[in-house]
N, C-alpha and C positions, 0 to 999 in steps of 0.2 A: 709787715715788711715785705716788700716785693722782692722776689728772688728768682731763681732759675727753675722754678717748677712748671709743670704743665697745668696747674690750677687755672681755671677760667674765671675771669672777673667780669662782672656785669658793668655797665656804664656807671651805675651809682657807686660801686665799690671802687672803680677807677677814679672817679671824681673825688671821692672821699680821700683817697691816697694822694692825688695831685692837689687837693685843697681848691678845687674849682666846682662849680655847679654842674650837676649831671647833664643839664642842657648843653653846656659848653662842650663836654665830651661828645654828645650826640651830634652837635653841629659841626665839630672841627676835626674829628678823628682822622678822616680822609686827608685833609689838607696838612695836617701834622705828619702825615706819613706813618701813622701808627697802624700796625697790621691788625685788622679785626677779622673775626670769623662769624659768619652768619649761621645761626642755629635756629632754623625755622624762621620766625619773623623777628628773632632777637639777635643782637650783636653781642658778642663776647670777645674778651682780650686775653690771650695766654699770658700768664704772669711772666714767663721768660722773655716773651717778645717785648713786654713793656719795659723790663729791666734793660734789655739791649737798646731799645729806643731811647731811653733816658741817658744811657752811657754815650750814645752817639751825639745826642743833643748837647750834653755836657762838654764833649770833646770839640764839637763845633763851636761852642761858645768860648771855650778856652783859646781856640785858634783865632777867635775874633770873626768867625763866620756867622751865617744865619742860624738862628735857633729854631 
């Protein structure tokens, strides 16, 4: 479960949580507006940032806005 922690998620872990392919995360995280952090050559996503991002997308969808 994604929550408000500082735990870092790999693209594979995030993809599993979102039920998408890891490649989808790798290709679209920037266009989705999802905050990512480069750690060396790797990208990681802070769990709390993902939770906030999902809440904002859900709110926008409820208002009839872009998702």
